[in-house]
N, C-alpha and C positions, 0 to 999 in steps of 0.2 A: 503492501501498501502505502503509495509514494505522496497522498494528498496532506498537509496541513494536518495536527488535530483543534478538530475543535470544540470546545464541550460548553453547553447551554442550558437552563435547568430553567422548570415554572416556575409554579407558584409554590407547588406542593408542596415542597422541604428544601430551602432554599442554605441550610445550616447543613445538613449533609451536602450538598452540593458545593458548598465553600470548602467545607472538609475535605474532600473530592480531588478538588484541585488544589487545594492548599498540598493535598502529599504528593499528586503531580508537578508541583511547582509548572503549576501554567496557569494563564487568565481564564477567567468564567467569560464566556464568552456576552455580548450584549443584548437583547434584546426585550423590545416590547411586550408583558403580557397582562393584560390586563382583561376588562368590559367594559364594553361600550355601554350607554345610557339607557340602552335599550335593553339592556342584559346578558348582548350574546360577547360570547367571545374575543380577546380582538391578539392577535400575533401578530408581530412582526420584528424579524430579525435584520438586527442595527450591526453585522457584518458581513461580510463578502465569503460567502461556502462555495464555492464556485469550486471544484477540485477538490475539497478536505473532506475528511475522515472526519463525521462530525457521531457526538455524543448528545444524546438526549437524558437527563438525569429528569426525573416523575415517576413520583410513587401518587399508585392510586389513592391519595387519601380522601377524605371526608372533606367535602363531599363530591366522593368518586368519579361522578362523572362532570362533572365542571373539569377536573384534573386530565382525563381521560378523551376529552377534548382539547383541552391544550396541548396536550401531547399529539394528536390528532393534525392540530393546524400547525404545528411548529415542525410536525416531518415533513408534509405538504406544504408548507413554503421554505423548507430544505432541498427538497427532490425537487422544488421550478426552479429556484436558484441555479442546479444544477449543481448540488454537492456531489463528489465520487460517492461516499457508502454511506450508510447513518443505521446510527444504533441507539433503540429504545434503552435506555437502563430502567429500568421498572423495580425496585425493593421490592415494593408489598405490589402483587397484583392484585388490583380488586377480581369481583367476582367471581375468584375460585373457587368457594364454597359451590356454585349452582355449575359442574362439569360435566352432567348429567339430569334426566330423567328420572322422579321420584315421584310422578303420577302425570294422570296425563294431562294435558295440552299445556304442560310448561317450557318455556323456554331454554336451550342448554349457553345460557349466559359467558358462560366464560369462551365457548367459542366462537361467538356473535363480536366479544371483542377480541379473540383472537383476527377473527375475520378482519374486522374495522381497522387494528393496527397496520395488518400487513397489504392492505387496499389503501391506504394511504402512502404508501412507500417504502416502508420502512424494510431495512436489509437485517440486521439479526436484530437479536431483544437477550438484552443479559439482566437476570431477574435473580431474586434472592428466594427459598422454600415456596415452594407453588405448594399453594395447600393438597391439590393430588397432580403427582409429577405427571399423570395422564396427559394433561395441558399443554407441555410440553408440543406432545401430535398434533393440536390443533393448529400450529405451525405451519408453512411451507414452509418453513426459511427458517437460517439455522440458532437454537436456543441455546443461549449459555447458562444451567442452572448452577446456581453457587447454594452452598451448605453453610447457615451458621453454627450446624451443631461443634464444629473446635472449636469458635470462638464462646460461644457457653461451656462447653464443658474443661476449656481450661481455665475458664474465671475459677470452678468449681474446683479444679483440680492445683492450683496456686494457693485455696485455703486447706483446712483440715478436710479430706474425703472421707475417712474413715465415718462405719457405719453409717453409710448412705444408702438408702436407696433407691430406682430410678423407677417412676412411674409410670404407663400410659393412659392415662386418662380413658382411652379408646380404643378397641382392637385396630383400629383405621391406625394407631399410628403406630404401633406397638413396634416398628422399624425402626421409626425415628428414636424413642425412648432405649432402645435395644442399642442403638449408633453410639446414642448416651452415654450409655450405663458402658458400657467396653471400653470407651476413651477412659473415664473415671474409675475403673474396678469397679465395681458396682455389682450386689443383684438385682431381678427386672419384678418389680410387678406389673399388674394388668389389671383395669378398672373395667368392665361392662359397663354402657347405659347405650338409651334411647332416650330417643326424640318426642314427644308425645306431640309436640306443638312447636310449631316455629322458634327460636331462642329459646328452646324451654326442655330442662335437661332433667333424665333422671334416669340412678344412677341402682344395676341391676345387683352386681355384688360382686368380687374385688377378689384377684387367686393372686400368691405372693403374701410374704412373710415382714410383715414392715416394724412389730412390736419391739418398742423403745428404739430404733431409727428418725432419721431426717432424711423425710420424703419426700423426693424431688419432682416436679408434677412433669414432665416435660413434653411441650406442646409447638404449635407452631405458631400460634394465633392465641389473640386474648383477645375475645370480642364483647359479648357482654358478663363475664367474670360467671356466669352460673354454673360450664360445666366444672371450672380451677370448683368454687364456693362448694359444689354438690363432693367434690372428689375428696376434697379438702376434709369435709364433715368425714366421712367414710374410714380416712386416716385415722385420724384422730379415733375415731372412735371403735378401728384395731388395734388403737397402742402407739401409734407414732409420735415419737416424741415432737417435733416438728415438720411445719410441711411448707416449702419453699418450691419457685416454678420457677423454670425457664424454659422461656420461648423467643420465637424470633418477633413477630412483630403485636405491636402491642398500640390496639385499636381502640380499647377502653369507648365502647360507645356505652352512649348514654350516662347514666351515672352509675359508670363499673367499677370505675378508682376508687369511688364511697363504697359502695358496694365492698370489693374486695379489702378495704380497710377494716370495716367493722367483722370481715370473718378473721376463720383462724387459720388462716394463711402470717409466716412468720417473711417472709422474704420474696421477692417480684424480678427477678434477673430475664432484659428482654438486651432486645438492639433497637439502634435506632433508625431502623425502615422508615419506622413512622414518627410523625414527630406529635410531640407527648400533652395530649389537654389540659385542660384545666383541672384541677380535682389534685386528692391528699398523692405526697407524693410519697412519704415514708418508708413505704413498704419499697419503692420503687430503686432500681440497681441496670445502670444503662450499658453496655459492651459496644462497642460502635462497629460500624460496617465500613468504617470509610476509606482504610487503609486496603480490607482484601475487593470491593470494590474500584480502589483506583491500580489496583495491582494486573484489576482483570481489564479494564478497559486498556492501560498501558500493554496489555497481553495481545489484545484485538486489536491492535493500532497499529502494533509490530509484527504480526501474523502468526505469532508465537501458539505455542498450547498453553491451553489452564488445563487441561486433567489435573494439573498439584491438587487445585484450589477448590476442587470439587470433594476431598477428601473431606 
């Protein structure tokens, strides 16, 4: 790739974008990203991108639809301005829970979002911890799917990891929790749950010994906090000494931070793929993904392998 490296960001998470360009020792491209008086999204790239290797950093944080539209318009602007290659850096990919139909007359929203991004003109996607790895297959372009497990596990490993058990909050997250526990050398417990209604969680059973141990619930995202609160209650009932959480994406929808602060959870470790909303933060500890994304961007720009970053 001979084109200049140029990095732009939308309005979703400017702090993370600034951290990434600081790691790369590169400037952040000038862009006018905002809203017209009629409520429509406004985008104008204020740099010459002809022949450039362009990266757009944009998490699909709340409001997800608005930030998705910003990303689509930035991609289209760069495509029409003759950028040589366009990469969408999407630390958090919204609609990822809607990757399949669970009943009749439902959309497959994650697939539709992928179609929109590809149609806009992007050449590749860089993301972290998709809720469903199968979403990679929704794209007919390269997808570099990074994992945050190493960052989260290393934080625990630098501390005292004795007497810890990794807990999967559901059957679908077993592989994620198993990767985490392998890194810190801990046993595994699994909780079985069901969702009787949207954004509602009911714990059915648990397998594994947590008596007198520090239980670390490993998940990819924290949305309403209902799953974590229900799981923490069961873990405490089974004799866990403390309940911690290690998750990649801190969505914290509605009053999630307040509800988690009132729960039996002692600590929540998350990454900064999303900006932290207002609310109680005493439980929250943040691990940055800035260096990981910066390294991936540089490797993509130089056409180097990024396989080592997937572990």
